[in-house]
Rosetta silent file (secondary structure, phi, psi, omega in degrees, C-alpha in Angstrom):
SEQUENCE: MTVLILLFAAACASALLTGLVRRYAISAKLLDHPNARSSHTLPTPRGGGVAIVFSFLLVCTVLAVLGWVPRPMFWLFGLSAALVALVGFVDDRKPLPARWRFLAHMAGSIGCVVALGVVLPPVPMLGWQVDLGWFGVALAASYITWMINLYNFMDGIDGLASVEAISVALGGALCWWLATGTSMWAVPALFAACVAGFLAWNFPPAKIFMGDAGSGFLGLVLGFLSLWAAFQAPAVYWSWFILTGVFMVDATTTLVRRVRRGERFNEAHRNHAYQYASRKHGSHKRITMAVAAINTLWLLPLAVAVALGKLDGLATTIVAYIPLVALAFRYKAGDRAHQEV
SCORE:     score description
SCORE:     0.000 S_00000001
   1 L     0.000  -39.556  178.375  -36.037 -131.206   -7.977 S_00000001
   2 H   -61.297  -41.538  179.772  -39.244 -130.746   -9.987 S_00000001
   3 H   -64.824  -42.576  179.415  -39.149 -134.384  -11.063 S_00000001
   4 H   -60.942  -41.985  178.696  -38.609 -135.565   -7.479 S_00000001
   5 H   -63.548  -43.471  179.411  -41.600 -133.532   -6.295 S_00000001
   6 H   -64.703  -39.110  178.433  -43.730 -134.947   -9.110 S_00000001
   7 H   -61.289  -46.479  179.909  -42.606 -138.504   -8.308 S_00000001
   8 H   -64.821  -44.361 -179.210  -43.580 -138.113   -4.661 S_00000001
   9 H   -64.375  -40.083 -179.725  -46.876 -136.412   -5.519 S_00000001
  10 H   -63.653  -45.024  179.758  -47.751 -139.098   -8.105 S_00000001
  11 H   -64.214  -43.789 -179.597  -47.146 -141.945   -5.659 S_00000001
  12 H   -65.499  -43.743 -179.810  -49.117 -140.239   -2.880 S_00000001
  13 H   -62.399  -42.872  179.469  -52.023 -139.353   -5.171 S_00000001
  14 H   -64.056  -43.034  179.768  -52.222 -142.913   -6.475 S_00000001
  15 H   -64.142  -42.254  179.466  -52.122 -144.397   -2.967 S_00000001
  16 H   -64.958  -45.663  179.588  -54.811 -141.997   -1.745 S_00000001
  17 H   -63.563  -37.275  178.762  -57.043 -142.640   -4.756 S_00000001
  18 H   -62.097  -41.656  177.457  -56.614 -146.406   -4.348 S_00000001
  19 H   -61.467  -40.372  179.024  -57.866 -146.156   -0.776 S_00000001
  20 H   -67.835  -41.263  178.099  -60.910 -144.198   -1.931 S_00000001
  21 H   -63.350  -37.923  179.290  -61.627 -146.668   -4.744 S_00000001
  22 H   -62.241  -43.362  178.096  -61.372 -149.524   -2.238 S_00000001
  23 H   -62.371  -41.372  178.173  -63.992 -147.900   -0.004 S_00000001
  24 H   -64.666  -44.325 -178.101  -66.257 -147.410   -3.017 S_00000001
  25 H   -61.531  -39.219  179.189  -65.755 -151.000   -4.209 S_00000001
  26 H   -67.015  -44.442 -178.973  -66.666 -152.375   -0.779 S_00000001
  27 H   -68.505  -32.450 -179.753  -69.784 -150.210   -0.496 S_00000001
  28 L   -89.670    3.239 -178.161  -70.835 -151.053   -4.081 S_00000001
  29 L    56.583   36.234  175.589  -70.075 -154.758   -3.504 S_00000001
  30 L   -87.862   79.207 -173.620  -67.610 -154.681   -6.395 S_00000001
  31 E  -117.869  146.768  174.863  -65.803 -157.760   -5.126 S_00000001
  32 E   -96.184  104.689 -177.331  -63.796 -160.494   -6.789 S_00000001
  33 L   -86.399  138.236  179.510  -65.190 -163.716   -5.326 S_00000001
  34 L   -61.337  143.225  173.232  -62.977 -166.833   -5.393 S_00000001
  35 L  -142.614 -173.907 -174.372  -63.898 -169.554   -7.869 S_00000001
  36 L   -62.567  -20.142 -176.660  -62.330 -172.712   -9.293 S_00000001
  37 L  -109.630   11.429  179.756  -60.066 -170.652  -11.558 S_00000001
  38 L   -89.376  160.045  174.698  -59.007 -168.015   -9.016 S_00000001
  39 L  -108.612    2.121  177.417  -55.683 -167.763   -7.247 S_00000001
  40 L  -113.266  163.767 -174.210  -57.128 -166.001   -4.176 S_00000001
  41 L  -117.500   -9.170 -179.030  -59.237 -167.438   -1.361 S_00000001
  42 L  -124.444  146.550  174.686  -61.115 -164.416    0.057 S_00000001
  43 L   -58.411  130.325 -174.430  -63.527 -161.924   -1.575 S_00000001
  44 E  -132.902  134.884  176.991  -61.409 -158.898   -2.489 S_00000001
  45 E   -57.476  147.073  178.539  -62.389 -155.420   -3.764 S_00000001
  46 L  -131.840  173.461 -179.196  -61.420 -154.811   -7.380 S_00000001
  47 L    94.559    6.755 -177.622  -61.164 -151.876   -9.762 S_00000001
  48 L   -66.059  -17.246  178.405  -58.237 -150.263   -7.953 S_00000001
  49 H   -62.258  -18.100  176.795  -56.418 -149.733  -11.231 S_00000001
  50 H   -57.189  -33.607  179.333  -58.642 -146.690  -11.746 S_00000001
  51 H   -64.072  -38.958  177.281  -56.339 -144.908   -9.285 S_00000001
  52 H   -64.632  -43.530 -178.450  -53.347 -145.562  -11.549 S_00000001
  53 H   -59.145  -52.982 -176.797  -55.282 -144.295  -14.555 S_00000001
  54 H   -64.806  -43.797 -176.592  -56.359 -141.015  -12.949 S_00000001
  55 H   -66.733  -41.732 -177.929  -53.022 -140.281  -11.276 S_00000001
  56 H   -72.285  -40.609  177.733  -50.921 -140.937  -14.386 S_00000001
  57 H   -64.906  -32.760  175.332  -53.195 -139.028  -16.764 S_00000001
  58 H   -66.231  -43.533  177.411  -53.128 -136.134  -14.277 S_00000001
  59 H   -60.575  -43.528  179.419  -49.329 -136.268  -14.232 S_00000001
  60 H   -63.387  -35.642  176.822  -49.257 -136.300  -18.041 S_00000001
  61 H   -62.841  -42.734  177.135  -51.538 -133.264  -18.094 S_00000001
  62 H   -61.634  -44.397  179.587  -49.083 -131.411  -15.856 S_00000001
  63 H   -62.938  -37.997  178.421  -46.198 -132.433  -18.119 S_00000001
  64 H   -66.781  -41.212  178.865  -48.115 -131.233  -21.196 S_00000001
  65 H   -64.070  -38.952  179.607  -48.881 -127.891  -19.531 S_00000001
  66 H   -75.963   -9.896  179.643  -45.207 -127.497  -18.590 S_00000001
  67 L    83.154   15.081 -179.905  -44.242 -128.312  -22.178 S_00000001
  68 L   -78.304  -25.857  177.411  -42.298 -131.461  -21.253 S_00000001
  69 L  -128.126  147.844  179.560  -44.330 -133.627  -23.625 S_00000001
  70 L   -61.410  126.392 -174.622  -45.877 -132.682  -27.002 S_00000001
  71 H   -64.148  -47.305  179.504  -49.483 -131.655  -26.331 S_00000001
  72 H   -57.489  -41.021  179.226  -51.134 -133.088  -29.505 S_00000001
  73 H   -63.497  -44.193 -178.267  -49.445 -136.426  -28.859 S_00000001
  74 H   -63.099  -44.546 -176.137  -50.505 -136.423  -25.218 S_00000001
  75 H   -62.182  -42.310 -179.621  -54.175 -135.625  -25.909 S_00000001
  76 H   -70.330  -40.347  175.344  -54.542 -138.442  -28.423 S_00000001
  77 H   -61.860  -44.136 -178.815  -52.633 -140.863  -26.208 S_00000001
  78 H   -60.776  -43.402  178.705  -54.728 -139.805  -23.208 S_00000001
  79 H   -64.313  -40.878 -179.823  -58.007 -140.394  -25.037 S_00000001
  80 H   -64.691  -45.096 -179.586  -56.801 -143.809  -26.253 S_00000001
  81 H   -66.030  -40.499  179.798  -55.667 -144.848  -22.773 S_00000001
  82 H   -64.468  -37.344  178.080  -58.873 -143.576  -21.183 S_00000001
  83 H   -61.113  -48.236 -179.311  -60.955 -145.600  -23.674 S_00000001
  84 H   -63.165  -41.743  179.664  -59.148 -148.840  -22.791 S_00000001
  85 H   -66.184  -40.633 -179.022  -59.427 -148.108  -19.066 S_00000001
  86 H   -64.021  -45.319  178.587  -63.130 -147.229  -19.329 S_00000001
  87 H   -62.841  -38.632  177.477  -63.981 -150.426  -21.190 S_00000001
  88 H   -64.264  -40.038  179.796  -61.995 -152.364  -18.600 S_00000001
  89 H   -66.360  -41.203  176.854  -63.878 -150.693  -15.742 S_00000001
  90 H   -62.578  -41.081  179.700  -67.230 -151.480  -17.345 S_00000001
  91 H   -66.009  -31.423  176.466  -66.079 -155.074  -17.825 S_00000001
  92 H   -64.129  -34.390 -178.288  -65.116 -155.224  -14.140 S_00000001
  93 H   -84.171  -41.512  179.542  -68.700 -154.377  -13.200 S_00000001
  94 L  -148.364  110.451 -174.211  -70.488 -156.418  -15.854 S_00000001
  95 L   -49.627  131.086  178.177  -68.525 -158.683  -18.239 S_00000001
  96 L   -96.856  153.976  174.023  -68.575 -157.467  -21.851 S_00000001
  97 L   -57.979  143.683 -176.185  -68.450 -159.701  -24.951 S_00000001
  98 H   -58.081  -34.542 -176.420  -64.859 -160.379  -25.992 S_00000001
  99 H   -65.655  -35.099 -179.795  -65.383 -158.822  -29.414 S_00000001
 100 H   -72.423  -38.264  176.712  -66.290 -155.419  -27.935 S_00000001
 101 H   -63.702  -42.595 -179.011  -63.295 -155.470  -25.616 S_00000001
 102 H   -63.900  -41.703  178.710  -61.041 -156.386  -28.551 S_00000001
 103 H   -62.399  -40.825  178.055  -62.431 -153.570  -30.711 S_00000001
 104 H   -64.971  -40.577  178.906  -61.808 -151.078  -27.904 S_00000001
 105 H   -64.192  -42.385  178.607  -58.270 -152.395  -27.471 S_00000001
 106 H   -64.720  -41.773  179.167  -57.583 -152.089  -31.208 S_00000001
 107 H   -62.182  -44.051  178.404  -59.028 -148.564  -31.276 S_00000001
 108 H   -63.823  -39.509  179.817  -56.850 -147.545  -28.347 S_00000001
 109 H   -66.309  -43.873  178.360  -53.778 -149.104  -29.948 S_00000001
 110 H   -63.356  -40.179  177.169  -54.372 -147.379  -33.285 S_00000001
 111 H   -58.791  -40.663  178.769  -54.878 -144.093  -31.449 S_00000001
 112 H   -65.525  -41.341 -179.881  -51.481 -144.516  -29.777 S_00000001
 113 H   -65.576  -41.593  177.552  -49.762 -145.258  -33.086 S_00000001
 114 H   -63.698  -38.940  178.800  -51.365 -142.199  -34.694 S_00000001
 115 H   -59.926  -31.995  179.944  -50.272 -140.118  -31.689 S_00000001
 116 L   -81.648   -5.899  176.689  -46.689 -141.153  -32.413 S_00000001
 117 L   105.724   11.805  176.845  -46.992 -139.942  -35.991 S_00000001
 118 L    66.808  -60.247 -178.324  -47.972 -143.150  -37.838 S_00000001
 119 L   -73.708  122.702 -177.480  -44.595 -143.574  -39.558 S_00000001
 120 L   -98.689  154.149 -179.234  -42.353 -145.587  -37.249 S_00000001
 121 L   -71.042  157.306  176.459  -38.537 -145.527  -37.144 S_00000001
 122 L   -59.370  148.170 -178.650  -36.496 -148.364  -38.713 S_00000001
 123 E   -98.714  124.586  178.368  -35.940 -151.351  -36.430 S_00000001
 124 E   -74.003  126.416  179.810  -32.302 -152.356  -35.782 S_00000001
 125 E  -139.327  111.827  174.585  -31.780 -156.069  -36.461 S_00000001
 126 L    52.395   43.355  177.224  -28.380 -157.769  -36.420 S_00000001
 127 L    89.371   -7.282  179.309  -26.569 -154.629  -37.566 S_00000001
 128 E  -105.089  152.244  172.947  -29.182 -153.679  -40.176 S_00000001
 129 E  -104.017  106.894 -173.485  -31.787 -150.898  -40.022 S_00000001
 130 E   -97.636  115.363  177.264  -35.025 -152.491  -41.263 S_00000001
 131 L   -88.402  110.725 -175.911  -37.712 -150.075  -42.481 S_00000001
 132 L   -85.937   -8.245  177.607  -41.020 -151.923  -42.066 S_00000001
 133 H    58.931 -140.228 -178.538  -43.120 -149.206  -43.736 S_00000001
 134 H   -69.413  -26.208  175.002  -46.883 -149.580  -43.394 S_00000001
 135 H   -62.795  -34.821  177.712  -46.449 -153.153  -42.209 S_00000001
 136 H   -64.568  -34.817  177.903  -44.606 -151.676  -39.245 S_00000001
 137 H   -64.905  -45.944  178.021  -47.625 -149.500  -38.428 S_00000001
 138 H   -63.607  -39.335  179.683  -49.907 -152.556  -38.391 S_00000001
 139 H   -65.212  -39.730  179.719  -47.316 -154.445  -36.370 S_00000001
 140 H   -64.933  -42.732  178.126  -47.076 -151.598  -33.834 S_00000001
 141 H   -64.286  -40.424  178.592  -50.871 -151.505  -33.353 S_00000001
 142 H   -66.215  -38.107  179.154  -50.924 -155.287  -32.940 S_00000001
 143 H   -61.596  -46.472  179.973  -48.037 -155.072  -30.466 S_00000001
 144 H   -66.378  -38.809  177.114  -49.852 -152.581  -28.226 S_00000001
 145 H   -60.864  -41.480  177.916  -53.041 -154.643  -28.431 S_00000001
 146 H   -65.770  -38.564  178.313  -51.069 -157.695  -27.333 S_00000001
 147 H   -62.274  -39.444  177.946  -49.496 -155.716  -24.469 S_00000001
 148 H   -59.843  -49.249 -178.463  -52.984 -154.722  -23.259 S_00000001
 149 H   -73.242  -31.393  177.695  -54.116 -158.337  -23.203 S_00000001
 150 H   -55.821  -49.513 -178.882  -50.752 -159.546  -21.931 S_00000001
 151 H   -70.420  -29.698  174.813  -51.169 -157.620  -18.678 S_00000001
 152 H   -65.466  -43.689  179.302  -54.770 -158.726  -18.411 S_00000001
 153 H   -64.763  -38.966 -170.625  -53.701 -162.375  -18.675 S_00000001
 154 H   -90.987   -1.214  178.267  -50.819 -161.995  -16.217 S_00000001
 155 L   -89.097   75.172 -173.845  -52.704 -160.066  -13.525 S_00000001
 156 L  -128.720   -9.956  174.570  -53.603 -163.154  -11.527 S_00000001
 157 L  -134.295  160.849 -172.319  -51.730 -163.113   -8.218 S_00000001
 158 L   -56.987  125.499  171.253  -51.129 -160.384   -5.634 S_00000001
 159 L    78.918  -10.323 -171.327  -48.708 -157.666   -6.682 S_00000001
 160 H   -64.198  -54.033 -177.697  -47.382 -159.389   -9.803 S_00000001
 161 H   -63.465  -35.517  179.487  -48.624 -157.022  -12.524 S_00000001
 162 H   -66.888  -47.380  179.978  -47.729 -153.987  -10.395 S_00000001
 163 H   -63.354  -40.693  178.198  -44.177 -155.166   -9.680 S_00000001
 164 H   -62.711  -44.685 -179.380  -43.677 -156.086  -13.336 S_00000001
 165 H   -63.617  -41.651  178.691  -44.908 -152.677  -14.519 S_00000001
 166 H   -64.536  -44.552  179.715  -42.653 -150.844  -12.059 S_00000001
 167 H   -60.167  -47.488 -178.288  -39.641 -152.968  -13.034 S_00000001
 168 H   -66.394  -43.608 -177.905  -40.207 -152.451  -16.751 S_00000001
 169 H   -65.595  -45.231  179.538  -40.933 -148.720  -16.436 S_00000001
 170 H   -68.165  -40.838  176.072  -37.904 -147.954  -14.252 S_00000001
 171 H   -62.529  -41.808  177.803  -35.651 -150.148  -16.385 S_00000001
 172 H   -64.468  -38.403  177.739  -36.993 -148.464  -19.501 S_00000001
 173 H   -62.001  -43.045  179.218  -36.428 -145.031  -17.960 S_00000001
 174 H   -63.296  -45.916 -179.966  -32.791 -145.911  -17.219 S_00000001
 175 H   -63.836  -40.120  178.980  -32.204 -147.238  -20.744 S_00000001
 176 H   -60.325  -45.513 -179.037  -33.895 -144.185  -22.266 S_00000001
 177 H   -67.393  -42.882 -179.092  -31.655 -141.848  -20.280 S_00000001
 178 H   -64.544  -35.362 -176.011  -28.460 -143.799  -21.030 S_00000001
 179 H   -81.607  -29.951 -172.669  -29.197 -143.900  -24.759 S_00000001
 180 H  -121.187  -27.548 -176.633  -30.338 -140.311  -25.274 S_00000001
 181 L    72.867    6.773 -179.728  -29.461 -138.206  -22.231 S_00000001
 182 L   -86.651  170.512 -178.610  -32.829 -136.456  -22.562 S_00000001
 183 H   -85.221    2.873 -178.454  -35.341 -135.774  -19.780 S_00000001
 184 H   -65.238  -16.175  176.435  -37.967 -138.062  -21.317 S_00000001
 185 H   -57.714  -23.175 -177.299  -36.895 -140.759  -18.842 S_00000001
 186 H   -65.213  -28.303 -177.104  -39.067 -138.901  -16.340 S_00000001
 187 H   -66.156  -53.588  176.128  -42.291 -140.061  -18.030 S_00000001
 188 H   -64.834  -30.549  178.023  -41.862 -143.821  -17.410 S_00000001
 189 H   -65.787  -40.077  177.812  -40.416 -143.030  -13.970 S_00000001
 190 H   -68.048  -35.872  174.969  -43.564 -141.075  -13.087 S_00000001
 191 H   -62.345  -42.544  177.368  -45.687 -143.930  -14.390 S_00000001
 192 H   -60.387  -38.134  179.360  -43.769 -146.282  -12.075 S_00000001
 193 H   -64.620  -39.141  177.954  -44.508 -143.926   -9.168 S_00000001
 194 H   -64.143  -41.642  178.750  -48.246 -144.063   -9.929 S_00000001
 195 H   -68.283  -36.163  179.937  -48.151 -147.863   -9.962 S_00000001
 196 H   -62.765  -36.655  177.226  -46.095 -147.877   -6.741 S_00000001
 197 H   -62.040  -39.105  176.502  -48.852 -145.942   -4.968 S_00000001
 198 H   -70.043  -38.006 -177.714  -51.315 -148.658   -5.939 S_00000001
 199 H   -60.455  -27.805  177.536  -48.852 -151.412   -5.000 S_00000001
 200 H   -57.190  -27.568  178.190  -48.950 -150.182   -1.410 S_00000001
 201 H   -99.153  -19.440 -171.740  -52.481 -151.666   -1.340 S_00000001
 202 H  -101.972  -10.109 -178.835  -51.894 -154.528   -3.762 S_00000001
 203 L   -65.466  141.932 -175.909  -48.721 -156.087   -2.334 S_00000001
 204 L   -56.340  132.778   -4.728  -49.345 -159.610   -0.983 S_00000001
 205 L   -79.595  129.396 -173.172  -51.700 -160.106    0.720 S_00000001
 206 L   -66.681  137.038  174.853  -53.633 -157.729   -1.561 S_00000001
 207 L   -94.778  -13.147  177.312  -56.284 -155.439   -0.072 S_00000001
 208 L  -159.781  148.035  174.941  -57.583 -154.582   -3.555 S_00000001
 209 L  -100.226  155.315 -179.205  -57.126 -155.848   -7.134 S_00000001
 210 L   -78.758  -28.498 -178.987  -56.510 -153.554  -10.094 S_00000001
 211 H    73.277  177.480 -179.048  -59.097 -155.205  -12.362 S_00000001
 212 H   -64.961  -28.947  178.868  -59.232 -154.941  -16.152 S_00000001
 213 H   -59.790  -37.129 -179.477  -59.365 -151.134  -15.922 S_00000001
 214 H   -86.807  -44.371 -174.901  -55.845 -151.155  -14.519 S_00000001
 215 H   -64.655  -43.401  178.327  -54.227 -154.132  -16.241 S_00000001
 216 H   -63.790  -38.458  178.673  -55.218 -153.048  -19.752 S_00000001
 217 H   -63.704  -43.012  178.402  -54.045 -149.507  -19.013 S_00000001
 218 H   -57.791  -48.061 -178.425  -50.656 -150.768  -17.818 S_00000001
 219 H   -61.925  -43.461 -179.499  -50.125 -152.740  -21.012 S_00000001
 220 H   -63.956  -45.529 -178.037  -51.124 -149.864  -23.274 S_00000001
 221 H   -62.277  -46.698 -178.694  -48.902 -147.329  -21.475 S_00000001
 222 H   -65.927  -38.402  175.907  -45.836 -149.568  -21.505 S_00000001
 223 H   -63.063  -43.630  179.144  -46.372 -150.450  -25.171 S_00000001
 224 H   -63.299  -46.074 -178.319  -46.740 -146.766  -26.047 S_00000001
 225 H   -63.085  -38.038 -179.466  -43.666 -145.730  -24.052 S_00000001
 226 H   -64.971  -38.110  178.869  -41.512 -148.404  -25.673 S_00000001
 227 H   -73.280  -37.445  177.265  -42.437 -147.176  -29.161 S_00000001
 228 H   -62.190  -42.615  177.883  -41.978 -143.526  -28.162 S_00000001
 229 H   -61.102  -35.845 -178.446  -38.494 -144.343  -26.861 S_00000001
 230 H   -63.850  -27.009  177.562  -37.701 -146.022  -30.183 S_00000001
 231 H   -66.185  -33.277 -178.063  -38.218 -142.697  -32.002 S_00000001
 232 H   -90.592  -30.112  178.510  -35.359 -141.170  -30.015 S_00000001
 233 L  -153.085   94.809 -173.713  -33.113 -144.246  -29.891 S_00000001
 234 L   -50.937  -35.232 -178.318  -34.271 -147.227  -31.991 S_00000001
 235 H   -63.970  -25.897 -177.354  -32.130 -149.714  -30.047 S_00000001
 236 H   -66.532  -23.864  176.026  -34.025 -148.859  -26.851 S_00000001
 237 H   -56.565  -43.115  179.173  -37.117 -150.575  -28.267 S_00000001
 238 H   -66.418  -32.381  176.985  -35.297 -153.882  -27.839 S_00000001
 239 H   -60.593  -45.181  177.917  -34.372 -152.874  -24.296 S_00000001
 240 H   -64.308  -39.829 -179.100  -38.067 -152.524  -23.437 S_00000001
 241 H   -64.244  -37.540  176.562  -38.829 -155.799  -25.191 S_00000001
 242 H   -65.283  -44.916 -176.608  -36.169 -157.527  -23.097 S_00000001
 243 H   -62.959  -28.607  179.468  -37.529 -156.000  -19.880 S_00000001
 244 L   -86.942    9.644 -170.908  -41.028 -157.372  -20.555 S_00000001
 245 H   -54.022  -43.982 -176.683  -39.611 -160.878  -21.056 S_00000001
 246 H   -59.171  -49.976 -179.681  -41.206 -162.634  -18.060 S_00000001
 247 H   -69.263  -40.839 -177.201  -44.745 -161.622  -19.013 S_00000001
 248 H   -61.309  -45.433 -176.697  -44.133 -161.942  -22.748 S_00000001
 249 H   -71.835  -46.602 -178.463  -42.829 -165.508  -22.518 S_00000001
 250 H   -61.638  -50.918 -177.141  -45.335 -166.828  -19.958 S_00000001
 251 H   -64.597  -43.257 -177.571  -48.393 -165.357  -21.691 S_00000001
 252 H   -68.180  -44.577  178.886  -47.298 -166.284  -25.218 S_00000001
 253 H   -60.769  -45.806  179.911  -46.294 -169.836  -24.309 S_00000001
 254 H   -62.641  -44.945 -178.826  -49.550 -170.393  -22.434 S_00000001
 255 H   -62.597  -47.743 -177.936  -51.669 -168.932  -25.231 S_00000001
 256 H   -61.056  -44.473 -177.338  -49.988 -170.954  -27.987 S_00000001
 257 H   -68.292  -35.686  178.876  -50.278 -174.252  -26.106 S_00000001
 258 H   -70.781  -42.257  179.329  -53.947 -173.663  -25.226 S_00000001
 259 H   -64.551  -38.372  178.769  -54.900 -172.658  -28.778 S_00000001
 260 H   -62.600  -27.518  177.616  -53.122 -175.722  -30.163 S_00000001
 261 L   -85.199   -2.593  179.206  -55.384 -177.859  -27.963 S_00000001
 262 L    87.408   13.421  179.238  -58.439 -176.124  -29.373 S_00000001
 263 L   -82.392  153.603  177.593  -59.261 -174.143  -26.214 S_00000001
 264 L   -72.315  127.450 -173.486  -60.767 -170.661  -26.394 S_00000001
 265 L   -68.211  -26.059 -176.408  -57.960 -168.173  -25.922 S_00000001
 266 L   -96.833    7.751 -179.463  -60.148 -165.672  -24.012 S_00000001
 267 L   -81.745  136.563 -179.274  -61.613 -168.205  -21.590 S_00000001
 268 L   -61.090  141.920 -179.307  -60.641 -167.770  -17.923 S_00000001
 269 L  -160.633  177.582  172.279  -58.114 -170.308  -16.650 S_00000001
 270 L  -137.870   53.066 -177.751  -55.173 -170.685  -14.318 S_00000001
 271 L  -102.912    6.921  177.148  -52.703 -172.458  -16.555 S_00000001
 272 L   -70.384  155.203  179.624  -50.010 -169.763  -16.622 S_00000001
 273 H   -60.434  -41.586 -178.090  -46.581 -170.667  -15.298 S_00000001
 274 H   -65.633  -31.535  178.720  -46.791 -168.018  -12.568 S_00000001
 275 H   -71.847  -42.434  177.034  -50.131 -169.444  -11.383 S_00000001
 276 H   -63.425  -41.812 -179.101  -48.781 -172.973  -11.234 S_00000001
 277 H   -63.476  -39.788 -179.891  -45.669 -171.702   -9.424 S_00000001
 278 H   -66.466  -33.559  176.853  -47.747 -169.840   -6.820 S_00000001
 279 H   -74.170  -40.668 -178.477  -49.732 -173.014   -6.087 S_00000001
 280 H   -62.978  -43.435 -176.911  -46.650 -175.201   -6.034 S_00000001
 281 H   -95.042   -3.767  175.339  -44.775 -172.942   -3.631 S_00000001
 282 L    64.364   32.011 -176.687  -47.868 -171.830   -1.720 S_00000001
 283 L  -158.227  126.128  171.574  -47.064 -168.120   -1.891 S_00000001
 284 H   -73.161  -42.341 -175.754  -47.994 -165.142   -4.033 S_00000001
 285 H   -60.564  -41.886 -177.546  -45.287 -163.013   -2.453 S_00000001
 286 H   -62.479  -41.185 -178.990  -42.510 -165.483   -3.254 S_00000001
 287 H   -71.984  -41.318  178.796  -43.411 -165.604   -6.954 S_00000001
 288 H   -61.005  -43.646  179.531  -43.882 -161.850   -7.218 S_00000001
 289 H   -71.273  -30.949  176.305  -40.488 -161.199   -5.633 S_00000001
 290 H   -64.554  -40.709  177.698  -38.874 -163.884   -7.817 S_00000001
 291 H   -64.097  -41.279  177.321  -40.128 -162.043  -10.915 S_00000001
 292 H   -60.217  -40.100  179.840  -38.717 -158.778   -9.520 S_00000001
 293 H   -66.936  -42.236  177.919  -35.359 -160.518   -9.033 S_00000001
 294 H   -60.927  -44.204 -179.788  -35.336 -161.908  -12.589 S_00000001
 295 H   -62.099  -40.682 -174.386  -36.133 -158.467  -13.974 S_00000001
 296 H   -80.544  -43.554 -171.669  -33.411 -156.778  -11.930 S_00000001
 297 H   -91.239  -24.770 -178.174  -30.590 -159.318  -11.997 S_00000001
 298 H  -110.700  -55.538 -172.756  -31.014 -160.898  -15.451 S_00000001
 299 H   -76.454  -40.236 -177.572  -33.082 -158.767  -17.811 S_00000001
 300 H   -61.014  -48.117  178.576  -32.040 -155.251  -16.727 S_00000001
 301 H   -58.325  -38.232  178.506  -28.273 -155.681  -17.312 S_00000001
 302 H   -67.539  -41.540  179.168  -28.946 -157.060  -20.800 S_00000001
 303 H   -63.264  -40.329  178.343  -31.372 -154.229  -21.582 S_00000001
 304 H   -64.986  -41.967  178.946  -28.814 -151.646  -20.449 S_00000001
 305 H   -60.476  -38.748  177.541  -26.096 -153.242  -22.593 S_00000001
 306 H   -67.513  -43.769 -179.550  -28.376 -152.977  -25.624 S_00000001
 307 H   -60.827  -34.667 -179.805  -29.248 -149.348  -24.841 S_00000001
 308 L   -83.064   -2.429  179.474  -25.541 -148.501  -24.653 S_00000001
 309 L    80.067   13.988 -179.199  -24.901 -150.189  -28.015 S_00000001
 310 L   -80.209  -28.329 -178.156  -22.721 -152.904  -26.480 S_00000001
 311 L  -131.978  153.291  175.974  -24.938 -155.783  -27.671 S_00000001
 312 L   -73.131  136.712 -175.294  -27.282 -156.338  -30.621 S_00000001
 313 H   -63.262  -51.070 -177.224  -30.930 -155.935  -29.650 S_00000001
 314 H   -64.988  -47.515 -179.028  -32.483 -158.892  -31.471 S_00000001
 315 H   -62.346  -40.573 -179.049  -29.723 -161.357  -30.591 S_00000001
 316 H   -69.416  -35.070  176.916  -29.734 -160.262  -26.939 S_00000001
 317 H   -61.849  -42.886  178.786  -33.520 -160.584  -26.743 S_00000001
 318 H   -61.932  -45.385  178.496  -33.242 -164.199  -27.909 S_00000001
 319 H   -61.497  -43.202 -178.635  -30.538 -164.889  -25.318 S_00000001
 320 H   -63.081  -34.487 -174.354  -32.595 -163.194  -22.593 S_00000001
 321 H   -82.633  -21.864 -175.128  -35.691 -165.241  -23.424 S_00000001
 322 H   -56.010  -52.393  178.491  -34.064 -168.705  -23.549 S_00000001
 323 H   -67.328  -26.524  178.195  -33.997 -169.299  -19.759 S_00000001
 324 H   -69.275  -37.956  175.799  -37.451 -167.718  -19.462 S_00000001
 325 H   -64.704  -41.011  178.102  -38.851 -170.248  -21.943 S_00000001
 326 H   -60.994  -41.720  177.874  -37.191 -173.017  -19.934 S_00000001
 327 H   -65.295  -38.910  179.907  -38.854 -171.693  -16.765 S_00000001
 328 H   -60.474  -42.424  178.299  -42.221 -171.476  -18.533 S_00000001
 329 H   -74.647  -33.565  176.907  -42.058 -175.163  -19.424 S_00000001
 330 H   -60.261  -36.863 -179.428  -40.628 -176.033  -16.009 S_00000001
 331 L  -104.452   30.186  164.895  -43.737 -174.502  -14.445 S_00000001
 332 L    59.258   36.752 -179.893  -46.171 -176.068  -16.926 S_00000001
 333 L   -57.229  120.755  178.172  -47.262 -172.923  -18.816 S_00000001
 334 L    77.508    5.729 -176.662  -50.405 -173.807  -20.756 S_00000001
 335 L   -93.048  101.540 -176.642  -50.348 -177.443  -19.661 S_00000001
 336 H   -60.980  -32.395 -177.105  -53.929 -178.364  -18.707 S_00000001
 337 H   -65.061  -19.102 -178.713  -52.846 -181.724  -17.279 S_00000001
 338 H  -115.097   29.663 -178.916  -50.952 -179.906  -14.535 S_00000001
 339 L   -63.981  -36.359  177.619  -53.563 -177.288  -13.660 S_00000001
 340 L  -103.275  140.262 -179.857  -53.772 -178.665  -10.138 S_00000001
 341 L   -76.204    0.000    0.000  -50.662 -179.226   -8.046 S_00000001
């Protein structure tokens, strides 16, 4: 009952805060104006992700006070997440040099890894338990940094990043509960509730965008939660990795193909598969709901099977990603020649 009350309160608080942020953004003229590389056609308030940040950190504070989460871990995680969100909010108002954003992302990622205790659990691979040692620590920090940028790259059409975050968080919560039986599943579920409150304003056609303050925060939180889950059930890490497949494949494929052509990886563009698909089909809502369907009908069952120990994590991740890679190429991910439909 306590969790249900918190879920409802988190969603309501996020929705209320999003409305207030929208009013502020309009009065402060914090608007995202359409340009040649945009996927929207009307000036739209941005920065709404701040509502997710405040509501989730408030929820985490309540959980820490109640003793549901370790307090030292929460404080360091909270500071790291707040740093990434703050830099994103500043960048929303006045673009920052890429190097400063990257340094903030790395600092936040390292803070999260330290919060988890630095030493990471062995990673299950094809029946083996692989202890990565200090290389694993560097890999974990790099992983969270990539997750931060991943959500920034993929937050380009109405509702997409929000729906993806909710799908991954709820799927991760289910896998966490099935694998361990502990109450820690409530943390990603509460995060999903905070994002759902924002989605009420962001669902196509969006009344407000989350901005870098929100997208970077989403990536950091999901990366942190996936590693935290791995401490209690190492196989669940692969479950989270499977659940993030749509964003992971689209962003990685697009980035690799653009870098191979000599393009700047941090330069704004609209060459992602989801952007091409939204132009081809003329609908943000259709693509956003298609991603929700892929997450629910394809990726979630595989993630659950891994969490229950029915399938190997690494092998199942490869199987899960194969059709996603095919879709990425089908929808011209990273292909400059097909930027326009």
